N, CA, C and O atoms as CSV, one atom per row, in Angstrom:
chain,resi,resn,atom,element,x,y,z
A,1,MET,N,N,121.254,104.185,20.774
A,1,MET,CA,C,120.385,104.657,21.834
A,1,MET,C,C,119.585,105.837,21.309
A,1,MET,O,O,120.088,106.698,20.586
A,2,VAL,N,N,118.346,105.840,21.696
A,2,VAL,CA,C,117.457,106.933,21.331
A,2,VAL,C,C,116.838,107.463,22.621
A,2,VAL,O,O,116.164,106.724,23.339
A,3,GLY,N,N,117.062,108.725,22.911
A,3,GLY,CA,C,116.500,109.331,24.119
A,3,GLY,C,C,116.887,108.591,25.390
A,3,GLY,O,O,116.085,108.496,26.319
A,4,GLY,N,N,118.120,108.060,25.443
A,4,GLY,CA,C,118.573,107.356,26.630
A,4,GLY,C,C,118.118,105.902,26.699
A,4,GLY,O,O,118.440,105.202,27.659
A,5,ARG,N,N,117.369,105.433,25.686
A,5,ARG,CA,C,116.900,104.033,25.684
A,5,ARG,C,C,117.621,103.252,24.593
A,5,ARG,O,O,117.876,103.763,23.503
A,6,LEU,N,N,117.935,102.027,24.908
A,6,LEU,CA,C,118.564,101.143,23.936
A,6,LEU,C,C,117.474,100.563,23.047
A,6,LEU,O,O,116.537,99.933,23.539
A,7,ILE,N,N,117.591,100.768,21.769
A,7,ILE,CA,C,116.625,100.231,20.810
A,7,ILE,C,C,117.262,99.017,20.133
A,7,ILE,O,O,118.322,99.117,19.516
A,8,VAL,N,N,116.601,97.884,20.260
A,8,VAL,CA,C,117.072,96.658,19.618
A,8,VAL,C,C,116.137,96.361,18.460
A,8,VAL,O,O,114.932,96.178,18.636
A,9,GLU,N,N,116.716,96.319,17.286
A,9,GLU,CA,C,115.918,96.045,16.097
A,9,GLU,C,C,115.504,94.577,16.087
A,9,GLU,O,O,116.334,93.706,16.344
A,10,PRO,N,N,114.235,94.285,15.796
A,10,PRO,CA,C,113.806,92.885,15.729
A,10,PRO,C,C,114.630,92.112,14.702
A,10,PRO,O,O,115.066,92.665,13.693
A,11,ARG,N,N,114.831,90.850,14.973
A,11,ARG,CA,C,115.657,90.000,14.121
A,11,ARG,C,C,115.146,89.970,12.678
A,11,ARG,O,O,115.949,89.940,11.745
A,12,TRP,N,N,113.839,89.978,12.483
A,12,TRP,CA,C,113.287,89.871,11.138
A,12,TRP,C,C,113.478,91.141,10.314
A,12,TRP,O,O,113.236,91.129,9.107
A,13,ASN,N,N,113.906,92.232,10.939
A,13,ASN,CA,C,114.186,93.460,10.197
A,13,ASN,C,C,115.648,93.590,9.801
A,13,ASN,O,O,116.004,94.514,9.070
A,14,ARG,N,N,116.499,92.690,10.262
A,14,ARG,CA,C,117.918,92.751,9.949
A,14,ARG,C,C,118.171,92.173,8.563
A,14,ARG,O,O,117.397,91.344,8.083
A,15,PRO,N,N,119.244,92.604,7.923
A,15,PRO,CA,C,119.594,91.984,6.640
A,15,PRO,C,C,119.847,90.493,6.834
A,15,PRO,O,O,120.330,90.068,7.884
A,16,LEU,N,N,119.515,89.696,5.806
A,16,LEU,CA,C,119.645,88.246,5.901
A,16,LEU,C,C,121.067,87.794,6.204
A,16,LEU,O,O,121.266,86.768,6.855
A,17,ASN,N,N,122.067,88.557,5.733
A,17,ASN,CA,C,123.443,88.119,5.970
A,17,ASN,C,C,123.859,88.267,7.436
A,17,ASN,O,O,124.910,87.761,7.828
A,18,ASP,N,N,123.051,88.952,8.252
A,18,ASP,CA,C,123.336,89.075,9.681
A,18,ASP,C,C,122.730,87.931,10.497
A,18,ASP,O,O,123.043,87.776,11.678
A,19,VAL,N,N,121.874,87.141,9.876
A,19,VAL,CA,C,121.154,86.092,10.587
A,19,VAL,C,C,121.701,84.734,10.159
A,19,VAL,O,O,121.751,84.440,8.965
A,20,PRO,N,N,122.108,83.908,11.108
A,20,PRO,CA,C,122.589,82.581,10.714
A,20,PRO,C,C,121.453,81.780,10.084
A,20,PRO,O,O,120.289,81.974,10.433
A,21,PRO,N,N,121.784,80.885,9.163
A,21,PRO,CA,C,120.733,80.111,8.497
A,21,PRO,C,C,120.029,79.183,9.485
A,21,PRO,O,O,120.631,78.676,10.432
A,22,LEU,N,N,118.767,78.981,9.241
A,22,LEU,CA,C,117.991,78.039,10.026
A,22,LEU,C,C,118.384,76.634,9.594
A,22,LEU,O,O,118.301,76.307,8.410
A,23,ILE,N,N,118.806,75.809,10.526
A,23,ILE,CA,C,119.227,74.447,10.219
A,23,ILE,C,C,118.038,73.516,10.414
A,23,ILE,O,O,117.450,73.463,11.494
A,24,ILE,N,N,117.693,72.792,9.373
A,24,ILE,CA,C,116.619,71.806,9.440
A,24,ILE,C,C,117.224,70.460,9.090
A,24,ILE,O,O,117.815,70.294,8.023
A,25,ARG,N,N,117.077,69.507,9.987
A,25,ARG,CA,C,117.645,68.174,9.779
A,25,ARG,C,C,116.525,67.157,9.571
A,25,ARG,O,O,115.411,67.336,10.064
A,26,PRO,N,N,116.829,66.108,8.849
A,26,PRO,CA,C,115.795,65.089,8.644
A,26,PRO,C,C,115.502,64.324,9.929
A,26,PRO,O,O,116.392,64.088,10.746
A,27,ARG,N,N,114.276,63.954,10.087
A,27,ARG,CA,C,113.822,63.094,11.185
A,27,ARG,C,C,112.875,62.065,10.595
A,27,ARG,O,O,112.595,62.074,9.396
A,28,GLU,N,N,112.393,61.189,11.441
A,28,GLU,CA,C,111.466,60.183,10.957
A,28,GLU,C,C,110.114,60.798,10.623
A,28,GLU,O,O,109.699,61.788,11.225
A,29,THR,N,N,109.443,60.198,9.663
A,29,THR,CA,C,108.058,60.533,9.382
A,29,THR,C,C,107.219,59.869,10.465
A,29,THR,O,O,107.435,58.702,10.791
A,30,VAL,N,N,106.267,60.603,11.022
A,30,VAL,CA,C,105.468,60.075,12.121
A,30,VAL,C,C,104.080,59.687,11.625
A,30,VAL,O,O,103.405,60.452,10.936
A,31,LEU,N,N,103.681,58.489,11.995
A,31,LEU,CA,C,102.352,57.978,11.686
A,31,LEU,C,C,101.589,57.840,12.998
A,31,LEU,O,O,102.124,57.323,13.979
A,32,LEU,N,N,100.341,58.302,13.017
A,32,LEU,CA,C,99.519,58.160,14.214
A,32,LEU,C,C,98.616,56.946,14.051
A,32,LEU,O,O,97.955,56.785,13.026
A,33,ALA,N,N,98.595,56.098,15.064
A,33,ALA,CA,C,97.868,54.833,14.997
A,33,ALA,C,C,96.705,54.810,15.976
A,33,ALA,O,O,96.812,55.299,17.100
A,34,ARG,N,N,95.602,54.239,15.537
A,34,ARG,CA,C,94.490,53.995,16.451
A,34,ARG,C,C,94.768,52.746,17.294
A,34,ARG,O,O,94.269,52.631,18.413
A,35,ASN,N,N,95.571,51.801,16.752
A,35,ASN,CA,C,95.984,50.612,17.500
A,35,ASN,C,C,97.509,50.557,17.460
A,35,ASN,O,O,98.098,49.924,16.584
A,36,PHE,N,N,98.127,51.222,18.412
A,36,PHE,CA,C,99.579,51.394,18.459
A,36,PHE,C,C,100.326,50.064,18.383
A,36,PHE,O,O,101.188,49.886,17.522
A,37,ALA,N,N,100.004,49.139,19.270
A,37,ALA,CA,C,100.734,47.864,19.333
A,37,ALA,C,C,100.600,47.079,18.033
A,37,ALA,O,O,101.580,46.517,17.544
A,38,ALA,N,N,99.405,47.036,17.476
A,38,ALA,CA,C,99.185,46.270,16.245
A,38,ALA,C,C,99.942,46.873,15.070
A,38,ALA,O,O,100.463,46.140,14.229
A,39,LEU,N,N,100.011,48.197,15.003
A,39,LEU,CA,C,100.714,48.819,13.881
A,39,LEU,C,C,102.224,48.603,13.990
A,39,LEU,O,O,102.896,48.425,12.974
A,40,LEU,N,N,102.762,48.616,15.206
A,40,LEU,CA,C,104.182,48.293,15.386
A,40,LEU,C,C,104.489,46.902,14.845
A,40,LEU,O,O,105.449,46.721,14.096
A,41,VAL,N,N,103.689,45.937,15.218
A,41,VAL,CA,C,103.891,44.555,14.769
A,41,VAL,C,C,103.775,44.471,13.254
A,41,VAL,O,O,104.550,43.763,12.611
A,42,TRP,N,N,102.814,45.186,12.680
A,42,TRP,CA,C,102.626,45.138,11.227
A,42,TRP,C,C,103.878,45.625,10.501
A,42,TRP,O,O,104.329,44.978,9.555
A,43,TYR,N,N,104.441,46.746,10.924
A,43,TYR,CA,C,105.640,47.267,10.257
A,43,TYR,C,C,106.840,46.341,10.456
A,43,TYR,O,O,107.696,46.242,9.577
A,44,GLU,N,N,106.909,45.675,11.581
A,44,GLU,CA,C,107.989,44.700,11.794
A,44,GLU,C,C,107.843,43.506,10.857
A,44,GLU,O,O,108.811,43.095,10.217
A,45,LYS,N,N,106.639,42.951,10.776
A,45,LYS,CA,C,106.429,41.734,9.985
A,45,LYS,C,C,106.340,42.003,8.491
A,45,LYS,O,O,106.948,41.284,7.699
A,46,ALA,N,N,105.597,43.019,8.096
A,46,ALA,CA,C,105.367,43.262,6.669
A,46,ALA,C,C,106.588,43.834,5.968
A,46,ALA,O,O,106.879,43.460,4.832
A,47,LEU,N,N,107.309,44.739,6.630
A,47,LEU,CA,C,108.402,45.446,5.959
A,47,LEU,C,C,109.754,45.277,6.642
A,47,LEU,O,O,110.744,45.854,6.193
A,48,GLY,N,N,109.813,44.510,7.703
A,48,GLY,CA,C,111.090,44.227,8.345
A,48,GLY,C,C,111.671,45.359,9.170
A,48,GLY,O,O,112.865,45.341,9.473
A,49,PHE,N,N,110.859,46.352,9.547
A,49,PHE,CA,C,111.356,47.435,10.397
A,49,PHE,C,C,111.734,46.880,11.764
A,49,PHE,O,O,111.121,45.928,12.248
A,50,LYS,N,N,112.746,47.481,12.382
A,50,LYS,CA,C,113.178,47.119,13.731
A,50,LYS,C,C,112.915,48.305,14.660
A,50,LYS,O,O,113.144,49.458,14.293
A,51,ILE,N,N,112.436,48.010,15.857
A,51,ILE,CA,C,112.190,49.062,16.845
A,51,ILE,C,C,113.528,49.516,17.408
A,51,ILE,O,O,114.294,48.710,17.936
A,52,LYS,N,N,113.805,50.819,17.293
A,52,LYS,CA,C,115.046,51.401,17.808
A,52,LYS,C,C,114.843,52.042,19.178
A,52,LYS,O,O,115.759,52.059,20.001
A,53,ALA,N,N,113.659,52.562,19.419
A,53,ALA,CA,C,113.334,53.175,20.712
A,53,ALA,C,C,111.831,53.065,20.909
A,53,ALA,O,O,111.056,53.163,19.958
A,54,ARG,N,N,111.434,52.862,22.153
A,54,ARG,CA,C,110.002,52.730,22.450
A,54,ARG,C,C,109.728,53.338,23.819
A,54,ARG,O,O,110.420,53.051,24.796
A,55,ILE,N,N,108.702,54.188,23.867
A,55,ILE,CA,C,108.286,54.815,25.121
A,55,ILE,C,C,106.811,54.482,25.310
A,55,ILE,O,O,105.942,55.146,24.743
A,56,ASP,N,N,106.534,53.470,26.095
A,56,ASP,CA,C,105.161,52.999,26.265
A,56,ASP,C,C,104.271,54.007,26.973
A,56,ASP,O,O,103.052,53.975,26.800
A,57,GLU,N,N,104.851,54.905,27.767
A,57,GLU,CA,C,104.039,55.891,28.483
A,57,GLU,C,C,103.365,56.872,27.528
A,57,GLU,O,O,102.305,57.406,27.852
A,58,LEU,N,N,103.955,57.120,26.360
A,58,LEU,CA,C,103.377,58.117,25.450
A,58,LEU,C,C,102.152,57.601,24.680
A,58,LEU,O,O,101.184,58.361,24.685
A,59,PRO,N,N,102.039,56.523,24.068
A,59,PRO,CA,C,103.075,55.643,23.526
A,59,PRO,C,C,103.659,56.198,22.230
A,59,PRO,O,O,102.993,56.895,21.464
A,60,TYR,N,N,104.941,55.857,22.016
A,60,TYR,CA,C,105.651,56.279,20.812
A,60,TYR,C,C,106.820,55.331,20.585
A,60,TYR,O,O,107.463,54.883,21.535
A,61,ALA,N,N,107.089,55.031,19.318
A,61,ALA,CA,C,108.234,54.188,18.981
A,61,ALA,C,C,108.894,54.714,17.719
A,61,ALA,O,O,108.228,55.245,16.831
A,62,THR,N,N,110.212,54.560,17.650
A,62,THR,CA,C,110.980,54.868,16.450
A,62,THR,C,C,111.419,53.543,15.855
A,62,THR,O,O,111.957,52.683,16.552
A,63,LEU,N,N,111.183,53.386,14.554
A,63,LEU,CA,C,111.546,52.163,13.854
A,63,LEU,C,C,112.481,52.502,12.710
A,63,LEU,O,O,112.478,53.626,12.209
A,64,GLU,N,N,113.287,51.521,12.293
A,64,GLU,CA,C,114.207,51.736,11.177
A,64,GLU,C,C,114.240,50.492,10.303
A,64,GLU,O,O,114.242,49.365,10.800
A,65,SER,N,N,114.266,50.713,8.986
A,65,SER,CA,C,114.353,49.609,8.030
A,65,SER,C,C,115.810,49.218,7.834
A,65,SER,O,O,116.715,49.921,8.283
A,66,THR,N,N,116.033,48.090,7.159
A,66,THR,CA,C,117.403,47.656,6.888
A,66,THR,C,C,118.130,48.653,5.994
A,66,THR,O,O,119.358,48.723,6.024
A,67,GLY,N,N,117.389,49.428,5.199
A,67,GLY,CA,C,117.999,50.424,4.328
A,67,GLY,C,C,118.131,51.799,4.947
A,67,GLY,O,O,118.587,52.728,4.280
A,68,GLY,N,N,117.740,51.958,6.225
A,68,GLY,CA,C,117.928,53.226,6.914
A,68,GLY,C,C,116.731,54.155,6.945
A,68,GLY,O,O,116.856,55.281,7.426
A,69,VAL,N,N,115.566,53.729,6.448
A,69,VAL,CA,C,114.367,54.566,6.527
A,69,VAL,C,C,113.867,54.536,7.965
A,69,VAL,O,O,113.692,53.466,8.549
A,70,ARG,N,N,113.638,55.729,8.535
A,70,ARG,CA,C,113.156,55.826,9.916
A,70,ARG,C,C,111.730,56.347,9.925
A,70,ARG,O,O,111.391,57.297,9.220
A,71,ILE,N,N,110.899,55.702,10.743
A,71,ILE,CA,C,109.540,56.183,10.967
A,71,ILE,C,C,109.283,56.205,12.462
A,71,ILE,O,O,109.924,55.490,13.232
A,72,GLY,N,N,108.342,57.030,12.854
A,72,GLY,CA,C,107.863,57.032,14.224
A,72,GLY,C,C,106.403,56.635,14.210
A,72,GLY,O,O,105.665,56.993,13.292
A,73,ILE,N,N,105.988,55.905,15.212
A,73,ILE,CA,C,104.573,55.560,15.355
A,73,ILE,C,C,104.140,56.027,16.730
A,73,ILE,O,O,104.724,55.660,17.750
A,74,GLY,N,N,103.101,56.846,16.727
A,74,GLY,CA,C,102.542,57.346,17.967
A,74,GLY,C,C,101.081,56.978,18.053
A,74,GLY,O,O,100.478,56.554,17.067
A,75,SER,N,N,100.520,57.139,19.212
A,75,SER,CA,C,99.117,56.828,19.418
A,75,SER,C,C,98.274,58.052,19.076
A,75,SER,O,O,98.504,59.143,19.597
A,76,ALA,N,N,97.302,57.858,18.201
A,76,ALA,CA,C,96.399,58.951,17.834
A,76,ALA,C,C,95.457,59.226,19.001
A,76,ALA,O,O,94.997,58.288,19.654
A,77,PRO,N,N,95.163,60.493,19.273
A,77,PRO,CA,C,94.191,60.791,20.319
A,77,PRO,C,C,92.842,60.172,19.947
A,77,PRO,O,O,92.495,60.125,18.767
A,78,PRO,N,N,92.085,59.702,20.923
A,78,PRO,CA,C,90.819,59.030,20.621
A,78,PRO,C,C,89.862,59.884,19.798
A,78,PRO,O,O,89.092,59.356,18.997
A,79,GLU,N,N,89.906,61.191,19.990
A,79,GLU,CA,C,88.983,62.071,19.269
A,79,GLU,C,C,89.445,62.396,17.851
A,79,GLU,O,O,88.707,63.020,17.088
A,80,ALA,N,N,90.651,61.982,17.493
A,80,ALA,CA,C,91.194,62.305,16.167
A,80,ALA,C,C,90.493,61.488,15.091
A,80,ALA,O,O,90.364,60.268,15.191
A,81,ALA,N,N,90.052,62.180,14.083
A,81,ALA,CA,C,89.444,61.502,12.937
A,81,ALA,C,C,90.554,61.037,12.008
A,81,ALA,O,O,91.631,61.631,11.960
A,82,ALA,N,N,90.282,59.984,11.284
A,82,ALA,CA,C,91.258,59.519,10.291
A,82,ALA,C,C,91.318,60.549,9.173
A,82,ALA,O,O,90.296,60.886,8.573
A,83,ILE,N,N,92.514,61.045,8.896
A,83,ILE,CA,C,92.715,62.036,7.842
A,83,ILE,C,C,93.561,61.384,6.773
A,83,ILE,O,O,94.578,60.758,7.069
A,84,ASP,N,N,93.142,61.531,5.531
A,84,ASP,CA,C,93.836,60.864,4.441
A,84,ASP,C,C,94.702,61.841,3.664
A,84,ASP,O,O,94.246,62.924,3.294
A,85,GLY,N,N,95.939,61.466,3.418
A,85,GLY,CA,C,96.772,62.179,2.474
A,85,GLY,C,C,97.451,63.439,2.959
A,85,GLY,O,O,97.914,64.219,2.127
A,86,THR,N,N,97.539,63.688,4.254
A,86,THR,CA,C,98.201,64.909,4.695
A,86,THR,C,C,99.717,64.777,4.667
A,86,THR,O,O,100.416,65.763,4.433
A,87,VAL,N,N,100.233,63.583,4.901
A,87,VAL,CA,C,101.665,63.311,4.796
A,87,VAL,C,C,101.811,61.987,4.074
A,87,VAL,O,O,101.175,61.000,4.446
A,88,ILE,N,N,102.637,61.959,3.052
A,88,ILE,CA,C,102.870,60.712,2.335
A,88,ILE,C,C,104.359,60.438,2.324
A,88,ILE,O,O,105.099,61.067,1.568
A,89,PRO,N,N,104.809,59.510,3.149
A,89,PRO,CA,C,106.216,59.136,3.096
A,89,PRO,C,C,106.516,58.421,1.777
A,89,PRO,O,O,105.671,57.702,1.243
A,90,GLN,N,N,107.706,58.627,1.269
A,90,GLN,CA,C,108.132,57.941,0.050
A,90,GLN,C,C,109.415,57.179,0.355
A,90,GLN,O,O,110.336,57.707,0.978
A,91,ILE,N,N,109.456,55.932,-0.092
A,91,ILE,CA,C,110.633,55.104,0.123
A,91,ILE,C,C,111.126,54.565,-1.207
A,91,ILE,O,O,110.397,54.525,-2.199
A,92,GLU,N,N,112.376,54.155,-1.199
A,92,GLU,CA,C,113.012,53.606,-2.396
A,92,GLU,C,C,113.426,52.171,-2.113
A,92,GLU,O,O,113.904,51.851,-1.025
A,93,THR,N,N,113.234,51.309,-3.110
A,93,THR,CA,C,113.665,49.925,-2.991
A,93,THR,C,C,114.082,49.420,-4.369
A,93,THR,O,O,113.607,49.919,-5.389
A,94,ASP,N,N,114.963,48.438,-4.392
A,94,ASP,CA,C,115.393,47.856,-5.665
A,94,ASP,C,C,114.305,46.998,-6.296
A,94,ASP,O,O,114.301,46.809,-7.512
A,95,ASP,N,N,113.375,46.471,-5.485
A,95,ASP,CA,C,112.350,45.564,-5.989
A,95,ASP,C,C,110.972,46.023,-5.518
A,95,ASP,O,O,110.475,45.573,-4.486
A,96,VAL,N,N,110.361,46.927,-6.290
A,96,VAL,CA,C,109.050,47.474,-5.942
A,96,VAL,C,C,108.015,46.357,-5.870
A,96,VAL,O,O,107.188,46.335,-4.958
A,97,SER,N,N,108.055,45.434,-6.822
A,97,SER,CA,C,107.081,44.330,-6.847
A,97,SER,C,C,107.137,43.507,-5.566
A,97,SER,O,O,106.101,43.184,-4.984
A,98,ARG,N,N,108.332,43.172,-5.134
A,98,ARG,CA,C,108.487,42.362,-3.919
A,98,ARG,C,C,107.952,43.087,-2.697
A,98,ARG,O,O,107.245,42.494,-1.883
A,99,LEU,N,N,108.284,44.367,-2.561
A,99,LEU,CA,C,107.811,45.126,-1.410
A,99,LEU,C,C,106.283,45.167,-1.390
A,99,LEU,O,O,105.670,44.943,-0.346
A,100,LEU,N,N,105.666,45.453,-2.543
A,100,LEU,CA,C,104.207,45.524,-2.595
A,100,LEU,C,C,103.578,44.156,-2.331
A,100,LEU,O,O,102.512,44.073,-1.720
A,101,ARG,N,N,104.219,43.103,-2.779
A,101,ARG,CA,C,103.729,41.744,-2.517
A,101,ARG,C,C,103.738,41.463,-1.008
A,101,ARG,O,O,102.778,40.903,-0.478
A,102,GLU,N,N,104.823,41.851,-0.311
A,102,GLU,CA,C,104.896,41.655,1.142
A,102,GLU,C,C,103.802,42.439,1.869
A,102,GLU,O,O,103.187,41.941,2.813
A,103,VAL,N,N,103.572,43.660,1.419
A,103,VAL,CA,C,102.512,44.475,2.018
A,103,VAL,C,C,101.169,43.775,1.851
A,103,VAL,O,O,100.396,43.674,2.803
A,104,HIS,N,N,100.893,43.294,0.645
A,104,HIS,CA,C,99.622,42.617,0.361
A,104,HIS,C,C,99.465,41.348,1.208
A,104,HIS,O,O,98.399,41.101,1.771
A,105,ILE,N,N,100.526,40.554,1.294
A,105,ILE,CA,C,100.497,39.313,2.082
A,105,ILE,C,C,100.152,39.599,3.539
A,105,ILE,O,O,99.478,38.801,4.190
A,106,HIS,N,N,100.614,40.736,4.048
A,106,HIS,CA,C,100.401,41.072,5.458
A,106,HIS,C,C,99.185,41.970,5.689
A,106,HIS,O,O,99.061,42.585,6.748
A,107,GLY,N,N,98.297,42.049,4.714
A,107,GLY,CA,C,97.022,42.722,4.932
A,107,GLY,C,C,96.942,44.172,4.536
A,107,GLY,O,O,95.921,44.813,4.787
A,108,GLY,N,N,97.977,44.719,3.927
A,108,GLY,CA,C,97.910,46.088,3.431
A,108,GLY,C,C,97.270,46.108,2.050
A,108,GLY,O,O,97.185,45.071,1.393
A,109,SER,N,N,96.825,47.259,1.612
A,109,SER,CA,C,96.288,47.379,0.253
A,109,SER,C,C,97.346,48.031,-0.631
A,109,SER,O,O,98.081,48.914,-0.189
A,110,VAL,N,N,97.415,47.586,-1.884
A,110,VAL,CA,C,98.462,48.066,-2.786
A,110,VAL,C,C,97.881,48.600,-4.082
A,110,VAL,O,O,96.800,48.200,-4.513
A,111,ASP,N,N,98.616,49.505,-4.688
A,111,ASP,CA,C,98.337,50.008,-6.029
A,111,ASP,C,C,99.645,49.885,-6.791
A,111,ASP,O,O,100.585,50.642,-6.549
A,112,GLY,N,N,99.704,48.945,-7.698
A,112,GLY,CA,C,100.931,48.738,-8.451
A,112,GLY,C,C,101.433,47.330,-8.266
A,112,GLY,O,O,100.745,46.495,-7.678
A,113,PRO,N,N,102.590,47.062,-8.745
A,113,PRO,CA,C,103.578,48.004,-9.278
A,113,PRO,C,C,103.199,48.509,-10.668
A,113,PRO,O,O,102.477,47.853,-11.419
A,114,HIS,N,N,103.702,49.677,-10.977
A,114,HIS,CA,C,103.526,50.302,-12.284
A,114,HIS,C,C,104.903,50.578,-12.867
A,114,HIS,O,O,105.899,50.649,-12.147
A,115,ARG,N,N,104.939,50.732,-14.167
A,115,ARG,CA,C,106.191,51.068,-14.863
A,115,ARG,C,C,105.988,52.399,-15.560
A,115,ARG,O,O,105.005,52.578,-16.279
A,116,GLU,N,N,106.895,53.326,-15.359
A,116,GLU,CA,C,106.874,54.608,-16.064
A,116,GLU,C,C,107.772,54.425,-17.278
A,116,GLU,O,O,108.995,54.504,-17.157
A,117,PRO,N,N,107.178,54.180,-18.461
A,117,PRO,CA,C,107.993,53.797,-19.616
A,117,PRO,C,C,108.929,54.887,-20.122
A,117,PRO,O,O,110.047,54.583,-20.538
A,118,ASP,N,N,108.510,56.130,-20.100
A,118,ASP,CA,C,109.356,57.205,-20.633
A,118,ASP,C,C,110.574,57.467,-19.753
A,118,ASP,O,O,111.657,57.749,-20.266
A,119,GLN,N,N,110.409,57.377,-18.444
A,119,GLN,CA,C,111.504,57.650,-17.509
A,119,GLN,C,C,112.212,56.376,-17.046
A,119,GLN,O,O,113.317,56.441,-16.507
A,120,GLY,N,N,111.578,55.212,-17.257
A,120,GLY,CA,C,112.221,53.938,-16.952
A,120,GLY,C,C,112.354,53.591,-15.486
A,120,GLY,O,O,113.418,53.152,-15.049
A,121,PHE,N,N,111.291,53.780,-14.715
A,121,PHE,CA,C,111.342,53.360,-13.315
A,121,PHE,C,C,110.032,52.709,-12.903
A,121,PHE,O,O,108.977,52.958,-13.487
A,122,ASP,N,N,110.130,51.860,-11.871
A,122,ASP,CA,C,108.962,51.197,-11.300
A,122,ASP,C,C,108.501,51.971,-10.073
A,122,ASP,O,O,109.310,52.553,-9.351
A,123,PHE,N,N,107.189,51.969,-9.847
A,123,PHE,CA,C,106.647,52.672,-8.689
A,123,PHE,C,C,105.323,52.043,-8.281
A,123,PHE,O,O,104.763,51.220,-9.004
A,124,GLY,N,N,104.846,52.430,-7.142
A,124,GLY,CA,C,103.553,51.985,-6.647
A,124,GLY,C,C,103.258,52.680,-5.337
A,124,GLY,O,O,104.000,53.557,-4.895
A,125,SER,N,N,102.171,52.276,-4.730
A,125,SER,CA,C,101.829,52.817,-3.420
A,125,SER,C,C,101.127,51.737,-2.620
A,125,SER,O,O,100.647,50.743,-3.164
A,126,PHE,N,N,101.078,51.955,-1.323
A,126,PHE,CA,C,100.340,51.035,-0.467
A,126,PHE,C,C,99.784,51.777,0.730
A,126,PHE,O,O,100.195,52.889,1.061
A,127,ARG,N,N,98.827,51.110,1.368
A,127,ARG,CA,C,98.269,51.598,2.629
A,127,ARG,C,C,98.456,50.519,3.684
A,127,ARG,O,O,98.209,49.338,3.443
A,128,ASP,N,N,98.897,50.952,4.855
A,128,ASP,CA,C,99.014,50.007,5.961
A,128,ASP,C,C,97.625,49.751,6.546
A,128,ASP,O,O,96.660,50.377,6.106
A,129,PRO,N,N,97.494,48.850,7.528
A,129,PRO,CA,C,96.172,48.545,8.077
A,129,PRO,C,C,95.455,49.735,8.717
A,129,PRO,O,O,94.239,49.687,8.903
A,130,GLU,N,N,96.189,50.803,9.056
A,130,GLU,CA,C,95.562,52.001,9.623
A,130,GLU,C,C,95.184,53.018,8.553
A,130,GLU,O,O,94.633,54.072,8.869
A,131,GLY,N,N,95.476,52.711,7.289
A,131,GLY,CA,C,95.121,53.611,6.198
A,131,GLY,C,C,96.183,54.625,5.826
A,131,GLY,O,O,95.915,55.509,5.012
A,132,ASN,N,N,97.396,54.532,6.398
A,132,ASN,CA,C,98.481,55.450,6.043
A,132,ASN,C,C,99.030,55.091,4.671
A,132,ASN,O,O,99.386,53.940,4.420
A,133,THR,N,N,99.097,56.074,3.786
A,133,THR,CA,C,99.573,55.864,2.422
A,133,THR,C,C,101.078,56.062,2.332
A,133,THR,O,O,101.633,56.979,2.937
A,134,TRP,N,N,101.732,55.190,1.569
A,134,TRP,CA,C,103.166,55.276,1.273
A,134,TRP,C,C,103.347,55.204,-0.232
A,134,TRP,O,O,102.623,54.476,-0.911
A,135,TRP,N,N,104.309,55.954,-0.759
A,135,TRP,CA,C,104.732,55.816,-2.148
A,135,TRP,C,C,106.033,55.033,-2.166
A,135,TRP,O,O,106.877,55.179,-1.283
A,136,VAL,N,N,106.180,54.195,-3.195
A,136,VAL,CA,C,107.378,53.370,-3.343
A,136,VAL,C,C,107.913,53.574,-4.752
A,136,VAL,O,O,107.147,53.579,-5.715
A,137,VAL,N,N,109.217,53.743,-4.876
A,137,VAL,CA,C,109.842,53.955,-6.180
A,137,VAL,C,C,111.170,53.203,-6.202
A,137,VAL,O,O,111.788,52.984,-5.161
A,138,ASP,N,N,111.600,52.811,-7.402
A,138,ASP,CA,C,112.910,52.164,-7.490
A,138,ASP,C,C,114.004,53.226,-7.614
A,138,ASP,O,O,113.688,54.410,-7.737
A,139,PRO,N,N,115.282,52.834,-7.586
A,139,PRO,CA,C,116.368,53.825,-7.585
A,139,PRO,C,C,116.420,54.731,-8.819
A,139,PRO,O,O,117.081,55.768,-8.788
A,140,ASN,N,N,115.741,54.360,-9.894
A,140,ASN,CA,C,115.742,55.197,-11.097
A,140,ASN,C,C,114.671,56.277,-11.072
A,140,ASN,O,O,114.606,57.106,-11.980
A,141,GLY,N,N,113.834,56.277,-10.047
A,141,GLY,CA,C,112.755,57.259,-9.953
A,141,GLY,C,C,113.280,58.660,-9.700
A,141,GLY,O,O,114.419,58.851,-9.275
A,142,PRO,N,N,112.420,59.637,-9.972
A,142,PRO,CA,C,112.846,61.031,-9.789
A,142,PRO,C,C,113.099,61.386,-8.329
A,142,PRO,O,O,113.462,62.522,-8.024
């Protein structure tokens, strides 16, 4: 107390050992779609994602792959411009070539597969029909 008043020091001025650590947990990567329904169908058909939760009022859906990769798809506001490269989800698969082939068959654009000879892994990238970029790597990738 100073002059009869209780002085509380701001949290950011305290020693770090007095502050519990900030817990950050993984969540799904969110993609914003100009055509929400069509993009949901594309991820189901092209990559085998299953819808785990869907809220049509927002609209928003959470999807999960057979290997446990979770993504969210939301509706982009009409005034939102397409922005390239701000978030790039990366996934791992045993068969990069097969995954990229499925993407291509279902109308996505692909780059690869490529082989990194010095490190010994396969990789590539693709874009879904809305232009969202994904990186793909095999289990030997960094």
